[in-house]
TIMAR-890144 format. One record per atom (N, C-alpha, C): x, y, z; residue in three letters. Coordinates in steps of 0.2 Angstrom, whole numbers, plus 5000, padded with zeros to 4 digits. Last residue first. Example, Ala and Ser with C-alpha at 12.3 -4.5 7.8 and 13.67 -1.06 7.14 Angstrom:
<pts>
506449895035SER;506849955036SER;506450005039SER;506649725039ALA;506249785039ALA;506649845039ALA;
</pts>
This chain:
<pts>
503650935031UNK;504250895030UNK;504050825033UNK;502451025022UNK;502650995028UNK;503250945026UNK;502051065009UNK;502651095012UNK;502851065019UNK;500351055012UNK;500851065007UNK;501451095010UNK;500050955026UNK;500051015023UNK;500551015017UNK;499150805028UNK;499750835028UNK;499650905024UNK;498250675037UNK;498250745034UNK;498950775034UNK;498150555045UNK;498550555038UNK;498550625035UNK;497550515056UNK;498050565057UNK;498450575050UNK;496650425052UNK;496350475056UNK;496950535057UNK;497350315046UNK;497050365041UNK;496850435045UNK;498350225049UNK;498250275053UNK;497850335049UNK;498150125038UNK;498250105045UNK;498150155050UNK;497950135025UNK;497350165029UNK;497550145037UNK;498850185011UNK;498850145017UNK;498350185022UNK;497950194995UNK;498450225000UNK;498350185007UNK;497150174984UNK;497650124987UNK;498150144992UNK;497150324973UNK;496750264977UNK;497350214979UNK;497150504972UNK;497350434971UNK;496950384975UNK;496550624973UNK;497150624970UNK;497450554969UNK;494950704971UNK;495350634972UNK;495950644969UNK;494750854979UNK;494750824973UNK;495150754974UNK;493650974987UNK;494150924987UNK;494150884981UNK;492851084996UNK;493151084990UNK;493751034991UNK;492151115008UNK;491851065004UNK;492251054997UNK;492551205017UNK;492351235011UNK;492051185006UNK;492951125027UNK;492451175029UNK;492151195022UNK;493350965022UNK;493551035023UNK;492951075024UNK;493450805029UNK;492950855026UNK;493250925027UNK;493850635028UNK;494050705030UNK;493650755026UNK;492850495033UNK;493250535028UNK;493450605031UNK;492250425043UNK;492550385038UNK;492950435033UNK;491650505053UNK;491850435055UNK;492250405050UNK;492550655049UNK;491950625051UNK;492150555053UNK;493650785053UNK;493650715051UNK;492950685053UNK;494050935045UNK;493650905050UNK;493550825048UNK;495351055042UNK;494950995040UNK;494650965046UNK;496151155046UNK;495451175045UNK;495051115043UNK;497351105047UNK;497051125054UNK;496351145053UNK;497751075034UNK;497551025038UNK;497151045045UNK;497151215024UNK;497651175028UNK;497351125032UNK;496051195009UNK;496251225016UNK;496751185019UNK;495751114999UNK;495951184997UNK;496051225004UNK;496450954996UNK;495950994999UNK;496251074999UNK;496550794988UNK;496750864989UNK;496250904992UNK;496350634995UNK;496050694992UNK;496550754993UNK;496450454993UNK;496750514995UNK;496450574991UNK;495650314999UNK;495650364994UNK;495950424997UNK;495650215009UNK;496250225005UNK;496250274999UNK;494550225017UNK;494550175012UNK;495150175007UNK;494650335026UNK;494650265029UNK;494750205023UNK;495650445016UNK;495050425020UNK;495150355022UNK;497050555018UNK;496850485016UNK;496150475020UNK;497450715012UNK;497250675017UNK;497050605014UNK;498250875009UNK;497950815007UNK;497850765013UNK;498251055006UNK;498350995010UNK;498050935007UNK;498051154997UNK;498451165003UNK;498651105007UNK;497751184980UNK;497851134985UNK;498351164991UNK;497551264969UNK;497351294975UNK;497451244981UNK;498051194958UNK;498451254960UNK;498251274967UNK;497751024958UNK;497551084957UNK;497951144961UNK;498850894951UNK;498650934957UNK;498351004956UNK;499350834940UNK;498650844940UNK;498350884947UNK;500650824942UNK;500450874937UNK;499750884938UNK;501250804959UNK;500850774953UNK;500650834949UNK;501850854970UNK;502250864964UNK;501850834958UNK;501050814981UNK;501050884979UNK;501450894973UNK;501450684983UNK;500850694980UNK;500750764978UNK;502650694990UNK;502650674983UNK;502050694979UNK;502450705003UNK;502450765000UNK;502450754992UNK;501350555005UNK;501950595007UNK;501950665003UNK;500550415010UNK;500450485008UNK;501050525010UNK;501050255004UNK;501050305010UNK;500950375007UNK;500250114997UNK;500650184996UNK;500550225002UNK;500449945000UNK;500050005000UNK;500450065000UNK;
</pts>
């Protein structure tokens, strides 16, 4: 399974407005238009306040999905 890392922010298909990314319970990773501090986690997915997100990939590691959110530029 893939780990969510800063490499996801180097993808050509990443929207310019992307500020963070996170993995949902089912291994779907999404780009979000807000920093991770503004994301809210439901029982199964990460939800930005603005509801703007785009799928960036599938098959990500879900072991610790509740803590998977990363900001663009985090080390």
